[in-house]
Backbone as CSV, one residue per row, in Angstrom:
resi,resn,N_x,N_y,N_z,CA_x,CA_y,CA_z,C_x,C_y,C_z
1,MET,-72.325,24.686,-21.300,-70.928,23.670,-22.226,-72.021,22.743,-22.805
2,THR,-71.901,22.507,-24.029,-72.641,21.296,-24.704,-72.119,20.468,-24.588
3,ARG,-72.668,19.037,-24.302,-71.893,17.813,-24.215,-72.099,17.040,-25.943
4,GLU,-70.965,16.409,-25.859,-70.779,15.781,-27.120,-70.974,14.408,-27.332
5,PRO,-71.496,14.049,-28.413,-72.028,12.276,-28.389,-70.816,11.648,-28.498
6,ILE,-71.002,10.411,-27.536,-70.186,9.288,-27.628,-70.104,8.594,-29.030
7,LEU,-71.347,8.607,-29.557,-71.589,7.709,-30.894,-72.304,8.547,-31.966
8,THR,-71.639,8.871,-32.953,-72.028,9.688,-34.047,-72.356,8.650,-35.463
9,ALA,-73.502,8.899,-35.907,-73.342,8.706,-37.612,-74.011,9.521,-38.477
10,ARG,-73.395,9.894,-39.577,-73.893,10.991,-40.571,-73.875,10.443,-41.643
11,GLY,-75.085,10.618,-42.658,-75.416,10.220,-43.976,-74.882,8.422,-44.257
12,LEU,-75.273,7.789,-43.288,-75.184,6.535,-43.697,-76.561,6.020,-44.833
13,VAL,-75.546,5.270,-45.977,-76.127,4.632,-46.883,-76.147,3.482,-47.013
14,LYS,-77.451,2.708,-47.100,-76.899,1.229,-47.452,-78.236,0.490,-48.468
15,ARG,-77.869,-0.020,-49.548,-77.992,-0.557,-50.388,-78.598,-1.963,-50.563
16,TYR,-79.581,-2.746,-50.838,-79.829,-4.069,-50.867,-80.599,-4.149,-52.693
17,GLY,-79.487,-4.158,-53.498,-80.284,-4.161,-54.964,-80.703,-3.006,-55.026
18,ARG,-81.949,-2.789,-55.264,-82.410,-1.200,-55.843,-83.425,-1.076,-54.310
19,VAL,-83.404,-1.941,-53.536,-84.060,-1.395,-52.248,-83.157,-0.561,-51.382
20,VAL,-83.398,0.816,-50.718,-82.417,1.749,-50.288,-83.049,1.658,-48.414
21,ALA,-82.021,0.431,-47.756,-82.235,0.561,-46.426,-82.209,1.476,-45.520
22,LEU,-81.142,2.248,-46.000,-80.502,3.434,-45.123,-80.400,4.666,-46.187
23,ASP,-80.883,5.494,-45.857,-81.285,6.693,-46.944,-80.420,7.980,-46.329
24,ARG,-79.266,8.011,-46.176,-78.491,9.477,-45.839,-78.862,9.299,-44.097
25,ALA,-78.860,8.320,-43.278,-79.225,8.529,-41.796,-78.162,9.206,-41.034
26,ASP,-78.807,9.760,-39.939,-77.856,10.321,-38.935,-78.475,9.282,-37.749
27,PHE,-77.552,9.745,-36.832,-77.125,9.410,-35.442,-76.660,9.857,-34.153
28,ASP,-77.079,10.120,-33.147,-76.403,10.711,-31.926,-76.997,9.958,-30.835
29,LEU,-75.539,9.321,-30.386,-76.171,9.015,-28.948,-74.924,9.425,-27.551
30,TYR,-75.523,10.302,-26.499,-74.888,10.900,-25.487,-74.373,10.042,-24.429
31,PRO,-73.155,10.795,-23.719,-72.783,9.807,-22.799,-73.914,9.832,-21.514
32,GLY,-74.116,8.446,-21.053,-74.695,8.240,-19.662,-76.424,8.322,-20.187
33,GLU,-76.900,8.507,-21.250,-78.355,8.143,-22.002,-78.887,7.013,-22.049
34,ILE,-80.263,6.745,-21.954,-80.593,5.813,-22.666,-81.839,6.591,-23.400
35,LEU,-81.291,6.036,-24.993,-81.388,6.830,-26.182,-82.530,5.065,-26.686
36,ALA,-83.873,5.445,-26.814,-84.802,4.192,-27.697,-84.859,5.023,-29.115
37,VAL,-84.680,3.950,-30.159,-84.793,3.928,-31.619,-86.119,3.192,-32.162
38,ILE,-86.913,3.552,-32.383,-88.211,3.268,-32.568,-88.828,3.361,-34.429
39,GLY,-89.805,2.732,-34.895,-89.437,2.703,-36.341,-90.793,1.655,-36.807
40,ASP,-91.167,2.115,-37.686,-92.416,1.113,-38.442,-91.396,-0.104,-39.022
41,ASN,-91.887,-1.624,-39.422,-91.402,-2.027,-39.789,-91.171,-1.641,-41.499
42,GLY,-89.882,-2.306,-41.762,-89.548,-1.534,-42.820,-88.794,-0.361,-42.896
43,ALA,-88.584,0.295,-41.659,-88.363,1.873,-41.749,-86.711,1.756,-41.634
44,GLY,-85.907,0.677,-41.629,-84.430,0.924,-41.527,-83.924,0.765,-40.558
45,LYS,-84.649,0.772,-39.592,-83.810,0.870,-37.789,-82.682,-0.595,-37.968
46,SER,-83.498,-1.470,-38.104,-82.394,-2.774,-38.144,-80.927,-2.049,-38.901
47,THR,-81.539,-1.948,-39.849,-80.035,-1.785,-40.881,-79.204,-0.732,-39.864
48,LEU,-80.047,0.552,-39.751,-78.979,1.084,-38.667,-78.142,0.719,-37.858
49,ILE,-79.210,0.394,-36.831,-78.156,-0.517,-35.810,-77.045,-1.626,-36.219
50,LYS,-77.503,-2.256,-37.494,-76.460,-3.271,-37.664,-75.214,-2.673,-38.154
51,ALA,-75.421,-1.465,-38.595,-74.624,-0.748,-38.881,-73.699,-0.138,-38.013
52,ILE,-74.176,0.436,-37.130,-73.538,0.522,-36.119,-72.745,-0.241,-34.898
53,SER,-73.359,-1.504,-35.144,-72.805,-2.392,-34.223,-71.934,-3.399,-34.745
54,GLY,-71.553,-3.079,-36.446,-70.796,-3.503,-36.912,-71.210,-5.118,-37.567
55,ALA,-72.582,-5.495,-37.826,-73.050,-6.689,-38.532,-73.401,-6.160,-40.078
56,VAL,-73.393,-4.767,-40.299,-73.719,-4.452,-41.497,-72.684,-3.505,-41.928
57,VAL,-72.054,-3.549,-43.071,-70.791,-2.365,-43.618,-71.602,-1.409,-44.447
58,PRO,-72.053,0.180,-43.934,-72.688,1.095,-44.799,-71.712,1.235,-46.267
59,ASP,-72.546,1.550,-47.232,-72.091,2.019,-48.625,-71.442,3.208,-48.642
60,GLU,-72.085,4.385,-47.702,-71.551,5.573,-47.592,-71.808,5.799,-46.225
61,GLY,-71.181,7.035,-45.820,-71.573,7.696,-44.620,-70.575,7.461,-43.499
62,GLU,-70.394,8.010,-42.781,-69.520,8.165,-41.546,-70.117,7.698,-40.101
63,ILE,-69.104,6.833,-39.424,-69.186,6.607,-38.146,-68.701,6.961,-37.451
64,ARG,-68.723,7.910,-35.995,-67.641,8.018,-35.062,-67.954,7.670,-33.692
65,LEU,-66.697,7.249,-33.034,-66.982,6.696,-32.044,-66.294,7.605,-30.722
66,GLU,-66.601,8.270,-29.920,-65.323,9.451,-29.085,-65.100,10.773,-29.872
67,GLY,-65.806,10.761,-31.191,-65.359,11.942,-32.195,-64.288,11.218,-33.096
68,LYS,-63.627,9.711,-33.010,-62.670,9.443,-33.944,-63.900,8.547,-34.870
69,PRO,-63.090,8.974,-36.328,-63.963,7.452,-37.210,-63.622,5.894,-36.983
70,VAL,-64.654,5.553,-36.980,-64.655,3.796,-36.925,-64.574,3.237,-37.884
71,ASN,-64.417,2.314,-38.726,-64.622,1.404,-39.609,-65.041,-0.100,-38.989
72,PHE,-66.241,-0.462,-39.045,-66.194,-1.980,-38.391,-66.755,-2.838,-39.544
73,SER,-65.711,-3.782,-39.375,-65.738,-4.961,-40.635,-66.944,-6.003,-40.137
74,SER,-66.780,-6.067,-38.781,-67.631,-7.027,-38.029,-67.887,-6.694,-36.668
75,PRO,-69.457,-7.614,-36.185,-69.634,-7.522,-34.583,-68.633,-7.420,-33.715
76,MET,-67.278,-8.458,-34.298,-66.304,-8.710,-33.388,-65.123,-6.909,-33.210
77,ARG,-65.267,-6.408,-34.333,-64.256,-5.305,-34.054,-65.190,-4.843,-33.029
78,ALA,-66.594,-4.136,-33.780,-67.013,-3.391,-32.823,-67.037,-3.524,-31.281
79,ARG,-67.247,-5.108,-31.115,-67.093,-5.452,-29.516,-65.368,-4.992,-29.069
80,GLU,-64.489,-4.824,-30.168,-63.247,-4.278,-29.357,-63.081,-3.190,-29.009
81,ALA,-63.657,-2.593,-29.937,-64.086,-1.095,-29.705,-64.512,-0.446,-28.649
82,GLY,-65.353,-1.508,-27.784,-66.108,-1.268,-26.923,-67.643,-1.188,-26.938
83,ILE,-68.392,-1.534,-28.121,-69.866,-1.478,-28.471,-70.379,-3.115,-28.271
84,GLU,-71.297,-3.238,-27.123,-71.653,-4.262,-26.895,-72.830,-4.656,-27.661
85,THR,-73.450,-5.754,-28.294,-75.013,-5.774,-28.518,-75.689,-6.981,-27.732
86,VAL,-76.808,-6.574,-27.222,-77.517,-7.914,-26.941,-78.783,-8.154,-27.832
87,TYR,-78.647,-9.074,-28.316,-79.394,-9.305,-29.627,-80.564,-10.156,-28.985
88,GLN,-81.936,-9.897,-30.113,-83.199,-10.464,-29.979,-83.103,-12.027,-29.681
89,ASN,-82.034,-12.646,-30.238,-82.128,-14.036,-30.003,-81.004,-14.180,-28.837
90,LEU,-80.661,-13.297,-28.343,-79.769,-13.463,-27.122,-78.470,-14.218,-27.259
91,ALA,-77.989,-15.141,-28.480,-77.059,-15.229,-29.032,-76.117,-16.004,-27.713
92,LEU,-76.947,-16.721,-26.959,-76.429,-17.690,-26.192,-76.444,-19.156,-26.621
93,SER,-75.546,-19.977,-25.911,-75.464,-21.073,-25.942,-76.234,-22.193,-25.023
94,PRO,-77.355,-22.411,-25.195,-77.845,-23.220,-24.051,-77.439,-24.411,-23.284
95,ALA,-76.488,-25.129,-24.023,-76.059,-26.375,-23.288,-75.036,-25.628,-22.309
96,LEU,-74.168,-24.850,-22.675,-73.383,-24.131,-21.960,-73.522,-22.950,-20.436
97,SER,-72.607,-23.307,-19.559,-72.977,-22.706,-18.076,-73.004,-21.155,-18.187
98,ILE,-73.773,-20.538,-17.267,-73.760,-19.168,-17.215,-72.204,-18.639,-17.575
99,ALA,-71.443,-18.929,-16.702,-69.946,-18.364,-16.421,-69.192,-18.644,-18.466
100,ASP,-69.471,-19.619,-18.950,-69.048,-19.999,-20.055,-69.807,-18.987,-20.931
101,ASN,-70.982,-18.608,-21.079,-71.702,-17.917,-21.856,-71.213,-16.419,-21.615
102,LEU,-70.629,-16.366,-20.070,-70.188,-14.529,-20.245,-69.044,-14.569,-20.814
103,PHE,-68.121,-15.461,-21.100,-66.746,-15.330,-21.394,-66.530,-15.845,-22.823
104,MET,-67.856,-16.541,-23.617,-67.711,-16.962,-24.974,-66.915,-16.172,-26.023
105,GLY,-65.685,-16.642,-26.271,-64.786,-15.756,-27.135,-64.044,-14.822,-26.702
106,ARG,-63.873,-14.861,-25.458,-63.117,-14.435,-24.669,-62.635,-14.750,-23.325
107,GLU,-62.322,-16.026,-23.494,-61.837,-16.888,-22.408,-60.749,-16.709,-21.772
108,LEU,-60.586,-16.460,-20.262,-59.208,-16.466,-19.715,-58.429,-17.926,-19.558
109,ARG,-57.526,-17.723,-19.773,-56.664,-18.549,-20.007,-55.487,-18.665,-18.574
110,SER,-55.333,-19.982,-18.191,-54.796,-20.035,-16.696,-53.198,-19.124,-16.986
111,PRO,-52.733,-19.092,-15.811,-51.578,-17.675,-15.781,-50.364,-19.197,-16.286
112,GLY,-49.152,-18.504,-16.306,-48.229,-19.467,-16.563,-48.484,-20.381,-17.953
113,TRP,-47.293,-21.676,-17.944,-46.952,-22.550,-19.357,-48.150,-23.205,-19.261
114,MET,-49.125,-23.544,-18.350,-50.484,-24.187,-18.817,-51.663,-23.393,-19.710
115,GLY,-51.630,-22.286,-19.436,-52.335,-21.513,-19.972,-51.615,-20.975,-21.412
116,LYS,-50.540,-20.545,-21.735,-50.027,-20.014,-22.523,-49.457,-21.436,-23.960
117,TYR,-49.334,-22.608,-23.242,-48.847,-23.384,-24.090,-49.883,-24.700,-24.251
118,LEU,-50.446,-25.194,-23.364,-51.525,-25.752,-23.139,-53.041,-25.152,-23.551
119,ARG,-53.196,-23.889,-23.513,-54.337,-23.304,-23.435,-55.553,-23.753,-22.516
120,LYS,-54.630,-24.066,-21.290,-55.523,-24.310,-20.096,-56.799,-22.980,-19.855
121,LEU,-57.739,-23.183,-19.682,-58.870,-22.151,-18.821,-58.845,-21.778,-17.330
122,ASP,-58.862,-20.586,-17.180,-58.800,-20.417,-15.943,-60.242,-20.129,-15.258
123,ARG,-60.645,-21.549,-15.337,-62.257,-21.709,-14.900,-62.565,-20.679,-13.288
124,LYS,-61.805,-20.930,-12.386,-61.643,-20.405,-11.019,-62.063,-18.521,-11.103
125,ALA,-61.122,-17.904,-12.018,-61.651,-16.439,-12.290,-62.620,-16.452,-12.982
126,MET,-62.810,-17.191,-14.271,-64.355,-16.740,-15.270,-65.201,-16.712,-14.371
127,GLU,-65.255,-18.097,-13.389,-66.612,-18.053,-12.382,-66.481,-16.791,-11.258
128,LYS,-65.439,-16.534,-10.595,-65.622,-15.592,-9.795,-66.282,-14.177,-10.450
129,ILE,-65.243,-13.993,-11.571,-66.111,-12.681,-12.437,-67.302,-12.609,-12.507
130,ALA,-67.946,-13.970,-12.941,-69.291,-14.154,-13.344,-70.223,-13.651,-12.444
131,ARG,-69.716,-14.375,-11.446,-70.663,-13.956,-10.174,-70.881,-12.393,-9.641
132,GLU,-69.127,-12.122,-9.650,-69.246,-10.401,-9.402,-70.575,-9.466,-10.191
133,LYS,-70.333,-9.872,-11.491,-71.073,-9.020,-12.797,-72.657,-9.539,-12.458
134,LEU,-73.087,-10.771,-12.087,-74.293,-11.083,-12.250,-74.674,-10.349,-10.717
135,SER,-73.880,-10.253,-9.577,-74.458,-9.478,-8.377,-74.149,-8.207,-8.576
136,GLU,-73.622,-7.542,-9.361,-73.483,-6.324,-9.567,-75.007,-5.697,-9.926
137,LEU,-75.481,-6.698,-10.909,-76.851,-6.349,-11.463,-78.339,-7.053,-10.926
138,GLY,-77.698,-7.465,-9.900,-78.986,-7.860,-8.783,-79.065,-8.965,-9.325
139,LEU,-78.787,-9.847,-10.116,-79.206,-11.216,-10.317,-78.727,-12.371,-9.745
140,MET,-78.641,-12.261,-8.651,-78.182,-13.520,-7.834,-79.359,-14.586,-6.978
141,THR,-80.539,-14.412,-7.970,-81.077,-15.620,-7.727,-81.070,-16.707,-8.791
142,ILE,-80.085,-16.354,-9.599,-78.974,-17.536,-10.386,-78.015,-18.075,-9.148
143,GLN,-78.507,-19.117,-8.589,-77.659,-19.864,-7.444,-76.051,-20.175,-7.513
144,ASN,-76.380,-20.930,-8.906,-75.207,-21.612,-9.437,-74.871,-21.353,-10.664
145,ILE,-73.564,-20.671,-10.590,-72.788,-19.997,-11.981,-72.823,-20.939,-13.123
146,ASN,-72.416,-22.312,-12.951,-71.968,-23.388,-13.457,-73.157,-24.410,-14.331
147,GLN,-74.650,-23.585,-13.974,-75.800,-24.558,-14.493,-75.999,-23.759,-15.673
148,ALA,-76.570,-24.846,-16.302,-76.380,-24.683,-18.115,-77.687,-23.483,-18.475
149,VAL,-77.131,-22.711,-19.591,-78.340,-21.618,-19.309,-79.763,-21.966,-20.046
150,GLU,-79.720,-23.198,-20.850,-80.918,-23.847,-21.010,-82.100,-24.007,-19.659
151,THR,-81.560,-23.976,-18.132,-82.281,-24.543,-17.319,-82.837,-22.904,-16.730
152,LEU,-82.540,-22.150,-17.512,-83.075,-20.462,-16.455,-84.148,-20.250,-17.349
153,SER,-84.552,-19.325,-16.621,-86.208,-18.835,-17.127,-85.873,-17.744,-18.181
154,GLY,-86.674,-17.295,-19.159,-86.569,-16.139,-20.055,-86.163,-14.990,-19.821
155,GLY,-86.643,-14.600,-18.448,-85.829,-13.321,-18.071,-84.646,-13.634,-17.297
156,GLN,-83.920,-14.786,-16.939,-82.759,-15.100,-16.435,-81.906,-15.203,-17.703
157,ARG,-82.327,-15.476,-18.581,-81.364,-15.542,-19.941,-81.057,-14.176,-20.461
158,GLN,-82.546,-13.513,-20.448,-82.173,-11.998,-20.696,-80.926,-11.482,-19.755
159,GLY,-81.109,-11.939,-18.890,-80.284,-10.981,-17.786,-78.664,-11.862,-17.298
160,VAL,-78.522,-12.616,-18.034,-77.230,-13.035,-18.560,-76.658,-12.370,-19.699
161,ALA,-77.704,-12.324,-20.635,-77.176,-11.664,-22.003,-76.895,-10.419,-21.618
162,VAL,-77.557,-9.250,-20.813,-77.522,-7.939,-20.356,-76.469,-7.724,-19.498
163,ALA,-75.988,-9.071,-18.390,-74.667,-9.116,-18.027,-73.418,-9.157,-18.639
164,ARG,-73.492,-10.087,-19.644,-72.298,-10.202,-20.437,-71.911,-8.692,-21.326
165,ALA,-73.154,-8.058,-21.681,-73.008,-6.823,-22.437,-72.378,-5.814,-21.680
166,ALA,-72.843,-5.686,-20.358,-72.580,-4.702,-19.378,-71.115,-4.794,-18.903
167,ALA,-70.809,-6.060,-18.976,-69.216,-6.711,-18.234,-68.102,-6.393,-19.127
168,PHE,-68.302,-6.093,-20.494,-67.400,-5.752,-21.317,-67.809,-4.849,-22.379
169,GLY,-68.590,-4.328,-22.402,-69.440,-3.341,-23.126,-68.545,-1.798,-22.235
170,SER,-67.472,-1.566,-22.974,-67.008,-0.489,-21.891,-67.126,1.234,-22.308
171,LYS,-68.123,1.040,-23.539,-68.411,1.963,-23.874,-69.933,2.334,-24.308
172,VAL,-70.412,1.493,-25.052,-71.850,1.542,-25.867,-72.535,-0.272,-25.479
173,VAL,-73.803,-0.078,-25.043,-74.391,-1.522,-25.088,-75.780,-1.048,-25.982
174,ILE,-76.177,-1.847,-26.826,-76.872,-1.761,-27.580,-78.268,-3.072,-27.526
175,MET,-79.257,-2.963,-26.699,-80.154,-3.646,-26.664,-81.282,-4.109,-27.715
176,ASP,-81.491,-5.062,-28.405,-82.626,-5.351,-29.238,-83.828,-5.660,-28.755
177,GLU,-84.626,-5.246,-28.964,-86.187,-5.741,-28.411,-85.833,-6.648,-26.935
178,PRO,-85.086,-6.398,-25.865,-84.947,-7.325,-24.997,-86.267,-7.715,-24.148
179,THR,-87.135,-7.173,-24.295,-88.437,-7.454,-23.555,-89.536,-8.758,-24.549
180,ALA,-88.974,-8.462,-25.440,-90.167,-8.780,-26.717,-90.775,-10.464,-26.250
181,ALA,-89.915,-11.154,-25.964,-90.390,-12.594,-25.722,-90.737,-13.068,-23.837
182,LEU,-90.543,-11.817,-23.441,-91.001,-12.083,-21.774,-92.631,-11.371,-21.457
183,GLY,-92.729,-12.307,-20.048,-93.883,-11.884,-19.690,-93.913,-10.658,-18.640
184,VAL,-94.666,-10.138,-18.061,-94.926,-8.831,-17.230,-93.909,-9.031,-16.462
185,LYS,-93.960,-9.790,-15.425,-93.158,-9.833,-14.110,-91.300,-9.678,-15.261
186,GLU,-91.032,-10.801,-15.866,-90.004,-10.558,-16.368,-89.410,-9.554,-17.033
187,SER,-90.432,-9.016,-18.081,-90.183,-7.521,-18.493,-89.665,-6.743,-17.522
188,ARG,-90.550,-6.521,-16.510,-90.250,-5.520,-15.400,-88.620,-5.744,-14.765
189,LYS,-88.095,-6.787,-14.524,-86.801,-7.328,-14.173,-85.719,-6.600,-15.171
190,VAL,-86.041,-6.909,-16.364,-85.329,-6.261,-17.411,-85.177,-4.897,-17.860
191,LEU,-86.445,-4.085,-17.640,-85.891,-2.840,-17.447,-85.181,-2.207,-16.277
192,ASP,-85.501,-2.912,-15.363,-84.534,-2.520,-13.663,-83.159,-2.728,-14.418
193,LEU,-82.968,-3.552,-14.763,-81.549,-3.967,-15.562,-81.089,-2.835,-16.432
194,ILE,-81.898,-2.450,-17.518,-81.562,-1.463,-17.936,-81.300,-0.402,-17.153
195,ARG,-82.130,0.054,-16.233,-81.556,1.384,-15.318,-80.309,1.148,-14.234
196,ASP,-80.003,-0.202,-14.075,-78.904,-0.356,-13.438,-77.785,-0.673,-14.332
197,VAL,-77.540,-0.686,-15.531,-76.377,-0.618,-16.492,-76.459,1.134,-16.829
198,LYS,-77.187,1.745,-16.989,-77.125,3.272,-17.203,-76.674,3.756,-15.461
199,ALA,-76.869,3.273,-14.596,-76.694,3.587,-13.576,-74.902,3.727,-13.152
200,ARG,-74.483,2.506,-13.498,-73.105,2.486,-13.909,-72.366,3.526,-14.965
201,GLY,-73.011,4.304,-15.530,-72.737,5.136,-16.643,-72.558,4.360,-17.918
202,LEU,-73.206,3.689,-18.252,-72.819,3.191,-19.504,-74.156,3.761,-20.392
203,PRO,-73.968,4.194,-21.702,-75.184,4.759,-22.471,-75.620,3.543,-23.286
204,ILE,-77.055,3.432,-23.669,-77.649,2.527,-23.877,-78.737,2.825,-25.523
205,VAL,-78.647,1.795,-26.129,-79.244,2.279,-27.343,-79.899,0.979,-26.941
206,LEU,-81.734,1.259,-27.151,-82.809,0.348,-27.159,-83.825,0.322,-28.047
207,ILE,-83.581,-0.613,-28.543,-84.644,-0.894,-29.905,-85.845,-1.720,-29.243
208,SER,-86.717,-1.195,-29.592,-88.080,-1.588,-29.116,-89.518,-1.334,-29.796
209,HIS,-90.135,-1.811,-29.771,-91.413,-2.197,-30.191,-92.927,-1.801,-29.049
210,ASN,-92.016,-1.690,-27.938,-93.112,-1.696,-26.951,-93.213,-0.218,-26.141
211,MET,-94.294,0.515,-27.003,-94.009,1.645,-26.579,-94.107,2.354,-24.811
212,PRO,-95.022,1.757,-24.154,-94.597,1.975,-22.436,-93.542,1.412,-22.126
213,HIS,-92.766,0.652,-22.437,-91.342,0.527,-22.121,-90.492,1.293,-22.393
214,VAL,-90.411,1.777,-23.651,-89.630,3.156,-24.333,-90.182,4.273,-23.543
215,PHE,-91.383,4.712,-23.067,-91.582,6.082,-22.954,-91.320,6.232,-21.054
216,GLU,-90.953,4.955,-20.536,-90.623,4.458,-19.009,-89.515,4.799,-18.873
217,VAL,-88.569,4.213,-19.878,-86.661,4.325,-19.596,-86.149,4.970,-20.168
218,ALA,-86.629,5.435,-21.275,-85.568,6.442,-22.324,-85.405,7.993,-22.145
219,ASP,-84.584,8.177,-21.942,-84.246,9.869,-22.063,-84.436,10.728,-23.169
220,ARG,-84.204,10.013,-24.502,-84.670,10.510,-25.875,-85.029,9.546,-26.727
221,ILE,-86.313,9.767,-27.576,-86.574,8.968,-28.639,-85.920,9.144,-29.720
222,HIS,-85.368,8.426,-30.620,-84.958,8.609,-32.186,-86.106,7.706,-33.159
223,ILE,-86.853,8.696,-33.515,-87.910,8.208,-34.521,-87.163,7.817,-35.940
224,HIS,-87.241,6.818,-36.356,-86.940,6.233,-37.473,-87.753,5.930,-38.695
225,ARG,-87.896,6.878,-39.741,-88.933,6.717,-41.011,-88.129,6.690,-42.577
226,LEU,-88.490,5.949,-43.458,-88.175,5.868,-44.459,-86.539,5.556,-44.884
227,GLY,-86.027,5.282,-43.747,-84.416,4.841,-44.034,-83.701,6.082,-43.309
228,ARG,-84.283,6.967,-42.557,-83.539,8.139,-42.000,-84.130,8.381,-40.929
229,ARG,-83.391,9.373,-39.997,-83.934,9.936,-38.729,-85.054,10.880,-39.172
230,ALA,-85.865,11.026,-38.658,-87.226,11.761,-38.810,-87.076,12.932,-37.916
231,CYS,-86.795,12.612,-36.611,-86.677,13.443,-35.240,-86.303,12.700,-34.260
232,VAL,-85.756,13.633,-33.260,-85.721,12.976,-32.143,-86.207,13.829,-30.773
233,ILE,-87.200,12.852,-30.288,-88.177,13.646,-29.196,-87.904,12.961,-27.681
234,ARG,-88.663,13.756,-26.504,-88.274,13.566,-25.239,-89.237,13.160,-24.981
235,PRO,-89.217,11.906,-24.145,-90.661,11.314,-23.945,-91.601,12.361,-22.842
236,ASP,-91.147,13.016,-22.426,-91.951,14.136,-21.579,-92.419,15.237,-22.061
237,GLU,-91.962,15.395,-23.290,-92.666,16.619,-24.167,-93.831,15.790,-25.059
238,PHE,-93.747,14.764,-25.561,-94.772,14.117,-26.672,-95.258,13.170,-25.886
239,SER,-96.439,12.542,-26.547,-97.168,11.728,-26.294,-96.967,10.035,-27.028
240,MET,-97.541,8.866,-26.496,-96.988,7.986,-27.292,-97.989,7.693,-28.598
241,SER,-98.990,8.235,-28.806,-100.086,8.187,-30.052,-98.966,9.686,-30.883
242,ASP,-98.383,10.801,-30.377,-97.455,11.510,-31.433,-96.680,10.432,-31.908
243,ALA,-95.553,10.028,-30.595,-94.684,8.946,-31.745,-95.108,8.238,-32.204
244,VAL,-96.061,7.446,-32.355,-96.603,6.588,-33.430,-96.881,7.635,-34.754
245,ALA,-97.863,8.473,-34.346,-98.391,9.213,-35.824,-97.145,10.076,-36.589
246,ILE,-95.790,10.197,-35.659,-94.703,10.382,-36.720,-94.075,9.432,-37.203
247,MET,-93.917,8.438,-36.749,-93.282,6.926,-37.215,-94.265,6.645,-38.500
248,THR,-95.363,6.544,-38.360,-96.118,6.117,-39.664,-96.336,6.990,-40.532
249,GLY,-95.947,8.523,-40.385,-96.324,9.415,-41.435,-97.692,10.281,-41.051
250,ALA,-98.348,10.149,-39.793,-99.917,10.502,-39.632,-99.327,12.114,-39.339
251,MET,-98.387,12.511,-39.161,-97.897,13.678,-38.220,-96.801,14.304,-38.572
252,GLU,-96.738,15.332,-39.204,-95.209,15.951,-39.324,-94.309,15.945,-38.180
253,PRO,-92.669,15.426,-38.534,-92.212,15.523,-37.522,-92.030,17.060,-36.702
254,PRO,-91.575,17.225,-35.587,-91.530,18.619,-34.727,-90.314,19.337,-35.360
255,GLN,-90.356,20.577,-36.174,-89.277,21.157,-36.576,-88.229,21.341,-35.548
256,ALA,-88.361,21.574,-34.700,-87.419,22.018,-33.382,-86.683,20.071,-33.046
257,ALA,-87.485,19.033,-33.352,-86.577,17.993,-32.983,-86.049,17.372,-34.298
258,ALA,-86.619,18.051,-35.350,-86.054,17.202,-36.683,-84.765,16.777,-36.771
259,ALA,-84.109,15.861,-37.505,-83.062,15.812,-37.791,-82.520,16.644,-38.824
């Protein structure tokens, strides 16, 4: 029995004036997998991910989520459909608390007229859920759920962003360079977090320049080149140097894995 992808894109085209960022690009993400997306600078991988996450509207092509066509006019629409993105800059508000950051844009109102008419926030409920979500991902090195995000280390901030995505991403989590600004120890924690999110059944799209990390955690690797998918390889069948060679055009994509 063949598995059906949870998220697909076919023939995506995006032009910026005379520059073609996406040139009939395809994409497939399967349930419960970690799919790494790699490509040289200017290959169009960022535009592909932006199209999937609603940050960019493609000029042509089709995106399907669970087999149904979707048209995301904004990241908010993608979030409503169950696609959460952890951006490279984390999109956190440093002065706000951990709980406030987790619920930013989807705050819980108090039950009854206080919440309905006075828009009073249900802080106890938000703090309880925030604590649960951090515990699920093994992030209880953070003692105080009300401490400001600016007081956290880089790895802890990344953890908060991942916890937010895992808490609300009901179908897909996209992670953009999650270890880019971190040291070795904190990078290790984030890779463990990625595995924890996968263990909870959520498929992950991982965009990364860090080849050792990609080959360590990815189930499949989507190689993007010249605005389209060159091929998809498995890390147990190809080496890092193979992946780089395909990415830069020094090696032809293997036919069996070609898009």
